[in-house]
C-alpha positions as CSV (number, residue, x, y, z in Angstrom):
1,M,-56.8,-9.2,-26.5
2,T,-57.4,-5.9,-28.3
3,I,-54.5,-3.4,-28.9
4,F,-55.5,0.2,-29.5
5,R,-53.1,2.7,-31.0
6,E,-54.0,6.4,-30.9
7,T,-52.4,9.1,-33.1
8,A,-52.7,12.7,-32.2
9,T,-54.2,15.0,-34.7
10,G,-52.3,17.9,-36.3
11,K,-48.6,17.8,-37.1
12,N,-46.8,14.7,-35.9
13,M,-43.2,14.6,-34.7
14,A,-40.9,13.8,-37.6
15,L,-37.8,11.5,-37.3
16,R,-35.1,14.0,-38.5
17,G,-32.2,13.4,-36.1
18,W,-30.6,11.2,-33.4
19,S,-30.3,11.7,-29.7
20,C,-26.8,10.6,-28.9
21,T,-24.1,11.0,-26.3
22,T,-20.3,11.5,-26.4
23,A,-18.0,9.7,-24.1
24,S,-15.7,11.9,-22.0
25,N,-13.3,11.5,-19.1
26,V,-14.6,12.5,-15.7
27,I,-12.2,14.6,-13.8
28,T,-12.3,14.3,-10.0
29,I,-10.6,17.1,-8.1
30,P,-8.7,16.0,-4.9
31,T,-10.2,17.5,-1.8
32,E,-8.8,18.4,1.6
33,K,-9.2,15.9,4.4
34,E,-11.6,17.1,7.0
35,I,-9.9,18.1,10.2
36,I,-11.6,17.5,13.6
37,E,-11.4,20.6,15.7
38,F,-10.6,18.6,18.8
39,C,-7.2,17.7,20.3
40,L,-6.8,13.9,20.9
41,C,-3.6,14.5,22.9
42,D,-5.3,13.9,26.2
43,Y,-6.5,10.5,25.1
44,T,-4.0,9.0,22.6
45,C,-0.5,9.6,21.3
46,D,0.2,10.6,17.7
47,F,1.3,7.7,15.5
48,T,5.0,7.6,14.7
49,E,6.5,5.2,12.2
50,L,10.1,4.0,12.7
51,A,12.4,4.3,9.7
52,F,15.9,2.9,9.5
53,G,19.0,3.4,7.4
54,I,22.5,1.9,7.6
55,V,25.2,4.3,6.3
56,T,27.9,1.6,6.1
57,D,25.7,-0.5,3.7
58,E,23.5,1.7,1.5
59,E,22.6,-1.2,-0.8
60,N,21.1,-3.4,1.9
61,E,17.4,-3.7,1.0
62,Y,16.5,-5.4,4.3
63,K,18.0,-2.7,6.6
64,N,17.3,0.4,4.5
65,D,13.8,1.8,4.5
66,Y,12.1,4.0,2.0
67,K,8.8,5.8,1.3
68,A,7.2,6.4,-2.1
69,F,4.5,8.9,-3.2
70,L,2.6,8.8,-6.4
71,L,0.4,11.6,-7.7
72,S,-2.0,11.7,-10.7
73,L,-2.3,15.3,-11.9
74,R,-5.6,16.3,-13.6
75,D,-4.2,18.6,-16.3
76,L,-1.0,19.9,-17.9
77,T,-1.6,23.1,-16.0
78,S,-1.5,21.3,-12.7
79,S,1.4,21.7,-10.3
80,Y,2.8,19.7,-7.4
81,S,5.6,19.6,-4.8
82,F,7.2,17.1,-2.4
83,T,8.7,18.6,0.7
84,L,10.8,17.0,3.5
85,V,10.0,18.5,6.9
86,T,13.1,18.3,9.0
87,P,13.7,19.3,12.7
88,S,15.4,22.5,11.4
89,G,13.2,23.4,8.4
90,E,11.8,22.3,5.1
91,I,13.6,20.9,2.0
92,D,12.0,20.8,-1.4
93,L,12.5,17.4,-3.0
94,I,13.2,18.4,-6.6
95,D,16.0,16.0,-7.6
96,N,17.6,12.7,-6.6
97,T,19.5,14.1,-3.6
98,Y,17.3,12.3,-1.0
99,G,15.9,9.6,-3.2
100,E,14.5,9.3,-6.7
101,L,12.3,11.8,-8.5
102,F,9.8,10.5,-11.1
103,P,9.1,13.7,-13.1
104,L,6.1,14.4,-15.4
105,G,6.1,12.0,-18.2
106,F,8.1,9.2,-16.6
107,N,5.1,6.9,-17.2
108,E,4.4,6.9,-20.9
109,K,0.9,5.4,-20.5
110,Q,-0.1,8.0,-18.0
111,P,1.9,11.1,-18.8
112,L,0.3,13.2,-16.0
113,Q,1.7,11.0,-13.2
114,V,4.6,12.1,-11.0
115,G,6.2,10.5,-8.0
116,F,9.0,10.5,-5.5
117,R,10.8,7.7,-3.6
118,L,12.5,8.9,-0.4
119,D,15.5,6.8,0.6
120,W,15.9,7.2,4.4
121,V,19.6,6.3,4.3
122,K,20.3,9.3,2.1
123,V,18.4,11.5,4.6
124,L,20.4,9.9,7.4
125,I,23.8,10.6,5.8
126,A,22.9,14.2,5.0
127,L,20.8,15.3,8.0
128,G,21.2,12.6,10.7
129,E,18.7,11.0,13.0
130,G,15.5,12.8,14.0
131,V,11.8,13.1,13.5
132,Y,10.7,13.9,9.9
133,K,7.5,14.4,7.9
134,I,6.8,14.6,4.2
135,K,4.4,17.2,2.7
136,V,2.7,16.6,-0.6
137,S,1.0,19.4,-2.5
138,Q,-1.1,19.2,-5.6
139,T,-2.8,22.1,-7.5
140,D,-5.5,21.4,-10.1
141,F,-7.5,24.1,-11.8
142,G,-6.5,26.6,-9.1
143,Q,-7.5,24.3,-6.2
144,T,-4.6,23.2,-3.9
145,V,-4.6,20.2,-1.6
146,D,-1.9,19.8,0.9
147,V,-1.3,16.5,2.7
148,E,1.2,15.9,5.5
149,T,2.2,12.5,6.7
150,H,2.5,11.2,10.2
151,D,5.9,11.4,11.9
152,F,8.8,9.2,10.9
153,H,11.5,8.6,13.6
154,L,14.6,8.0,11.6
155,K,17.3,6.0,13.3
156,N,20.6,4.4,12.3
157,W,20.1,0.6,11.9
158,E,20.7,-1.6,14.9
159,E,19.1,-5.0,15.4
160,L,17.7,-4.2,18.9
161,R,16.5,-0.8,17.8
162,A,14.4,-2.5,15.1
163,N,13.3,-5.3,17.4
164,N,9.5,-6.1,17.4
165,T,8.9,-4.4,14.1
166,V,7.7,-5.9,10.8
167,K,8.7,-4.4,7.4
168,I,6.0,-4.9,4.7
169,E,7.1,-4.2,1.2
170,F,4.6,-4.3,-1.6
171,N,4.5,-3.8,-5.4
172,Q,1.5,-2.6,-7.4
173,K,0.7,-3.0,-11.1
174,G,-2.5,-2.7,-13.1
175,K,-5.5,-0.6,-12.0
176,I,-7.6,-0.5,-8.8
177,L,-11.1,0.5,-9.9
178,N,-12.2,3.5,-7.8
179,G,-8.6,3.7,-6.6
180,E,-5.1,4.3,-7.8
181,D,-4.2,3.5,-11.4
182,Y,-0.8,1.8,-11.8
183,T,-1.1,1.1,-15.5
184,G,2.3,1.3,-17.2
185,I,4.4,1.1,-14.1
186,S,5.5,-1.2,-11.3
187,W,5.3,0.9,-8.1
188,S,7.0,-0.3,-4.9
189,N,6.3,1.0,-1.4
190,M,6.7,-0.1,2.2
191,V,5.5,0.4,5.7
192,R,7.2,-0.6,9.0
193,L,4.8,-1.5,11.9
194,E,5.3,-2.4,15.5
195,A,3.8,-5.9,15.2
196,K,4.3,-9.7,15.5
197,F,4.6,-11.9,12.5
198,G,4.7,-15.7,12.7
199,N,2.6,-18.5,14.1
200,V,3.6,-20.4,11.1
201,A,1.1,-23.2,10.3
202,P,2.0,-25.8,7.5
203,Q,-0.9,-26.6,5.2
204,Y,-1.1,-29.6,2.9
205,E,-3.3,-30.4,0.0
206,I,-3.2,-34.1,-0.9
207,S,-4.5,-35.8,-4.0
208,R,-4.9,-39.5,-3.2
209,L,-6.3,-42.6,-4.8
210,Q,-6.9,-46.2,-3.7
211,D,-5.8,-49.3,-5.7
212,S,-7.8,-52.5,-6.0
213,N,-6.5,-53.7,-2.6
214,Y,-7.6,-50.4,-1.0
215,N,-4.1,-49.2,-0.5
216,D,-3.7,-45.4,-0.5
217,L,-1.7,-44.0,-3.4
218,D,-0.6,-40.4,-3.2
219,I,-0.7,-38.7,-6.6
220,Q,0.7,-35.4,-5.4
221,T,1.1,-33.3,-2.3
222,M,1.2,-29.5,-2.1
223,K,2.6,-27.8,0.9
224,F,2.5,-24.1,1.9
225,N,2.7,-22.2,5.1
226,T,0.2,-19.6,6.6
227,Y,1.3,-16.8,8.8
228,N,-0.3,-14.4,11.2
229,L,0.4,-10.7,11.4
230,E,-0.8,-8.9,14.6
231,T,-0.2,-5.2,14.9
232,L,-0.3,-2.8,17.7
233,P,-3.1,-0.2,17.5
234,I,-2.7,1.7,14.2
235,P,-4.6,4.7,12.8
236,S,-6.9,4.7,9.8
237,E,-4.2,6.2,7.6
238,I,-2.2,3.0,8.0
239,G,-5.2,0.7,8.2
240,N,-6.6,2.0,4.9
241,L,-3.2,1.4,3.3
242,I,-3.5,-2.3,4.4
243,T,-7.1,-2.8,3.4
244,D,-7.2,-0.8,0.2
245,N,-3.7,-1.3,-1.2
246,I,-1.6,-4.1,0.3
247,A,-4.4,-6.6,0.4
248,L,-5.1,-5.9,-3.3
249,T,-1.7,-7.0,-4.6
250,D,0.0,-10.4,-4.8
251,E,3.5,-9.0,-4.6
252,I,4.3,-8.7,-0.9
253,K,7.5,-9.2,1.0
254,I,7.7,-9.4,4.8
255,S,10.8,-9.0,7.0
256,V,10.7,-9.6,10.7
257,N,12.8,-8.0,13.3
258,D,12.2,-10.0,16.4
259,V,15.2,-11.7,18.1
260,F,12.9,-14.3,19.7
261,N,10.9,-15.1,16.6
262,Y,10.5,-18.8,15.7
263,E,11.9,-17.9,12.2
264,Q,13.9,-14.9,11.1
265,Y,12.1,-14.0,7.9
266,R,13.9,-11.7,5.4
267,Q,11.8,-10.4,2.5
268,L,9.6,-13.5,2.6
269,P,7.3,-13.5,-0.5
270,V,3.7,-13.9,0.7
271,T,0.2,-13.2,-0.5
272,F,-2.9,-12.1,1.4
273,E,-4.9,-15.3,2.3
274,G,-8.2,-13.4,2.6
275,T,-8.7,-13.3,6.3
276,M,-8.5,-10.0,8.1
277,N,-9.9,-9.2,11.6
278,L,-10.0,-5.8,13.2
279,S,-10.6,-5.0,16.8
280,N,-13.7,-3.2,17.9
281,D,-13.6,0.6,18.1
282,Y,-12.2,1.8,21.4
283,A,-13.9,4.3,23.6
284,R,-11.0,6.7,23.9
285,N,-8.6,5.6,21.2
286,N,-8.8,6.3,17.4
287,K,-6.7,3.3,16.5
288,K,-7.4,-0.4,15.8
289,V,-5.5,-3.7,16.1
290,F,-5.2,-5.7,12.9
291,N,-5.0,-9.4,12.7
292,I,-4.1,-10.6,9.2
293,T,-3.4,-14.0,7.6
294,F,-0.8,-14.4,4.8
295,K,0.3,-17.5,2.9
296,D,3.4,-18.5,1.0
297,K,3.5,-17.1,-2.5
298,I,5.5,-20.1,-3.6
299,S,4.2,-23.6,-2.7
300,K,6.1,-26.9,-2.6
301,L,4.7,-29.6,-4.8
302,K,5.6,-33.3,-4.7
303,R,4.4,-35.7,-7.5
304,N,4.7,-39.4,-7.5
305,F,3.7,-39.9,-11.1
306,N,4.8,-38.2,-14.3
């Protein structure tokens, strides 16, 4: 094999510098959600989430619902607002009157994060039952994005009022790549769905040997339960919360309100088992049914040998 090397005549390029790059942060500006110019009211009802509070027991975590919102501002010049939309007008959420405000700088590792946790029992005490919404506004570099939630029907807690609902609480830490960054905080949130939770199925993992007489000898047995959550049709707003947030954390607590349930679960610690089935798209409905499998976060283990 012959290798030829040709050099151009005249002045050759001299090596007098380096071509290099400088790492920098990429800033992504939030964008408005595209609105379809078509009314779905002739085909499907708007989604409404039930929310409960009990004025006689404000510290009851099982009976008092909440909703949390977290924003990541893009610059120190950015601005934001949280607004409670009530049946009689709008209220700016600027302090702890209706929950807890997490102002700029509350997260030392991400000083541009802000948040608000709305405690429904505080709203119930001050404003009473009714249908509410929350508006979140964020302005970065002169561009404003407004987001309005679905309706929340706030009611005073009663067992039968909450019947056939499932309360899912979840806690996020760390960072979701191409998603929300929770570095430096432990961020809790919840959603209450009209759903069934149960169909408990005990699972066992057995480590077993045989002695010289072929007798079975159990070394250890681990036991945990799996559970099934089946929702009524839910919109993509809630579905994406399940697939892109709840399924990506191992800190989930489920409470069941169903007077005929096999077990009455109260803040049961579970993790997503990995199986999630969605119904096909309906012809005249923009919602889907979710079927999700969870498992015990804490397993029981029996050992016969030390």
